[in-house]
C-alpha positions, 0 to 999 in steps of 0.5 A: 562866332562869325569866325567859326560860322564862315570857317563851317561854310568853307570846310562844308563848300569844299567837302561838297566839291570834292564829293562832286569831283569823285562822283564825276569820275566814279560814274559809270563810262559808256562802252566804247563801240566795237569799229569794222572796216569794210574794204572792196578791192578789184585787180583791175578796173579795165577788162575785155569780154570773156575775161575774168575779174578778181574781187576781194572784200576785206573786213577789220574788226577791233574787239573780242567779238564778230560780226552777225551777218555778213553780205557778198558785193553785188556784181552789176552786170558781172556773173559770178564764177566759183564759189567764194573764197575765205580766210580769218587771222586774229592780232593781240597787240597790248591786249587789243583784239584785232580780226581780219577777214578776207573774202575772195570771189572771181566774175565774167564779164559776158557784155561791154559797158560800165558797171558798179561792183558793191558794196559789201555789208556787215552786220555788226551790233544791229547797224550795217557797215558798208563798203566802198564801191567800185566801177569797171569798164568792159571793152569788147571782145580781145583777139580770139584765143583758147579759153583756159581750162582745168587741164591748163596747169604745169605739167597738163596738155593745153586743149585745142582752140575752141574759138571766140566764145566765154570760158565754161566754168567747169573749165576753170581751175578750182580754187585748191589742186595739185599739179605735177610738173614733168620735165621732159616728157618725151625721153629716152631709156635712162634719161633723166626726169625732174618732177615736181608737184606742187599746191596752188590755192586762193586762201589760206591753208590750216591744214596738210597731210600727204595721204598718197605718194605718186607711183614710179613704177617702171622708174629708177627714182632719186630724191631731190631736195624738197622743202621740210615746210610749206614755202607759198610764192605767188603765181598768176594762172588763167589771169587769176591769183594763186599762191603755190608750195612745193610738196615733193620733188623726185628724179626719174629715170625711165628703165624700160621704152614706151609709155609709163605712168606716174601716179597721182599724189592724194593730200588732205588739206584744210584751207579757209578758216580754222574750223574749215573741213579738210577735203582731199585733193589728189593730182592727175596722172602724167604719161611719160613717153619713153624711146628706146636708145638708138641702135646706130653707133651704140658701143658693144655691151653698151650699159643702159643706165650710162645716160647723161653728159659725164667727164672722166679724170684719173689719177695715181696717189704714187708714181714712184714705187719701191718694189713690193709697195702698192699705189691707188689709181683714182677715177673720176665721174663728173656730170649729171645723170643717174650717177649712183647706176653708172658703171665703168667698164672693167679693165683687161689685163695689164702687163705688170700690174695687178688691180683688185676691185675698186671701193666706190664713194658717191658724191651727189647733189640734189638741188635741181636734179641729180648731178655731181661725181663718182669716184672709183678707187683701185689698188694696184700691185705691180707684178714686176719692176720698171717702167710700167703703163696704165692704159686710158679708162674708156667711159661711154655714154648716151647724151640725150641733148645731141641724141647720139653716143659719146665717150670720156676717155682719160690720158695713160698714166706711167708707173716707176717700180724700183727694185727686183719684184720677188715672185709669188713663190720664191723668197721663202726658206721652208726650212725655217718652220720646222721644228727640229728634234734638238728644240724639243725638251725631255719633260721633268719629273715631278718633285713629289706626288700629288698623294704626298699633299697634306690636305686643305685645314678647315681652319682656314676656310673659317678664317677666310668667311670671318674675313670677308663678313665685314665687307658682306655687311658694307655691301648689304648696307650699300644695296639696302640704302640704294632700294630705299633711294629708288624706293623713294623717289617719283618714277617714270611710271609714277610720273606718267600716271600722275600726267595722265591725272592731270590731263584727264582733269583738263579733258573733264573741265573742257566738257564741263565748259562745254555744257556751262557755255563757257567756251573760250574756257574750253579751248583754254583747258584744251591747250592746257591738256595738250601741253601737259602731255607733251610735257610729260613725253619731252620731260620740261614743261612747255608753257614758255615754249612758243608753237614754233620752238615746241615744234622744233624740241618734238621733231628733235626729239623723234615724234613723228612730223605728221603727229607734230604738225596736228598738235600745232594745228590744235593749239592754234586752233585753241588759241584762236577760238580763246580770241573768238568765242562768238565763232564757235559753239557747243558742237565746235568745242565737242569737236575739238574735244574729240581731236584733242583726245585723239592727237593725245592717244597718238602722243602716247603711242608715239614713243612705245619703247618708253613707258608713257602715261596712258591717255584717259579717255 
């Protein structure tokens, strides 16, 4: 009995121990608090009175939620200039979300001294998180110079020196603008002008669309190679950091003298966060001063398009011919200038040679300017035998760099023709083409008259129809089987109706989510609607494709590049909002719903030649 009692107590002890450990591990743990880091940086800590200081605040938050309030840093004795810019991004690594934001501002030093910048503060879950402080030193004024103004951008003129005064905020460059660069701006008629339009920004650009191309009336315009997407490079303007990207490159050749204006370029740009409003940005017009070609030293009947630097090379494909054979005279013009309009002087009469109109080929390189080759191929036919000579070919041109006329000249070419070349009217016997009486045969009498032939038997027709009956039955069987197969399979129209029905279901789900406050799920429904429409148009599922791969597939399929860009923007905005639902509300979701419906309608109208599913309203 004692042993049984001891055994019972041991079992009870171990059971209680295991239960206590299980309860310890099963007890709910307190959720880990969100971690936020705020860092303040300046571009320099020593500056002079009248100079600008760039201040950057970086915020990193681990977790899906965002902060509740942001307070910019105190500037001490400096004065804030312009408005603050911001950008944000989200990283998802191993299912952990990290949100990063950057706030940038400019401050003007108006007096000497030491000033404390900061701290910047962020309110997160009822707790203020502060950044570090930075001390800057401001010394006396630098040497008097003209303050930078809004016209001090590539392609614009600099204002005259104004004296030792601090810069006016109205003269500062805006945080987002388009600047044209035209080189050179004083040219001759026909001289090449390289025009570049660039977009400058101090924050992230999440959307771009060209609204108006620059007008080039009075110019012969040729396209230079421009990037297909925005490629950013860091630049410093007015002591501030910008990011610039080339939008358009063109080569302009003025066709008349005087002052010619190159029109402005207008674009719709969305800078900052994905939910920022797009704004219209327009560049300035640029005036070009065009001088007429000098009359002194100008050759007679000089073509005004022959402006640039050129060299000339000529060759014969065959320099030894037999009588009746032809050769090709190849003339190559190399250099830079308006090669497409360049003209060679017409050939005068050549003794013993007949020359035909040339075949012209352009081999243009348009990387940074218009340059390359222009090839003229003339077919020449000797009209007599012996040693014949092609005289030198002279190309007059105007060199704008030297401001003088010049000429490119080839060496004379020699052609040897063996045998006697027949004259154009001899060597043909006319009697060979005349039909004589011996060549005409008399008509042959018919062996029987048409009336003597017996009539066709009706049995032959019946026999023919009877033999054709199995073939007709087999043909009817094939046609019926094809029709049944055609009716049984899904058609493009039925697939379109099914795709439109699924798109409508996703859009209705997004509306319900907006009313219920489930914003993350609502953005997921919008992304599913866009991908469903794209899958129908591409005839393949798009869930496994990244945004870049999806853009390549659609552009290869012939869709408009601007429409593809809008689609990718909305997909990225939906992905962003799904991982940061706290930063959006019902109004933002409904606005995104309207934009998505517009994109789906545009996609449905993008290929009118093919039947597509109607877009739900």
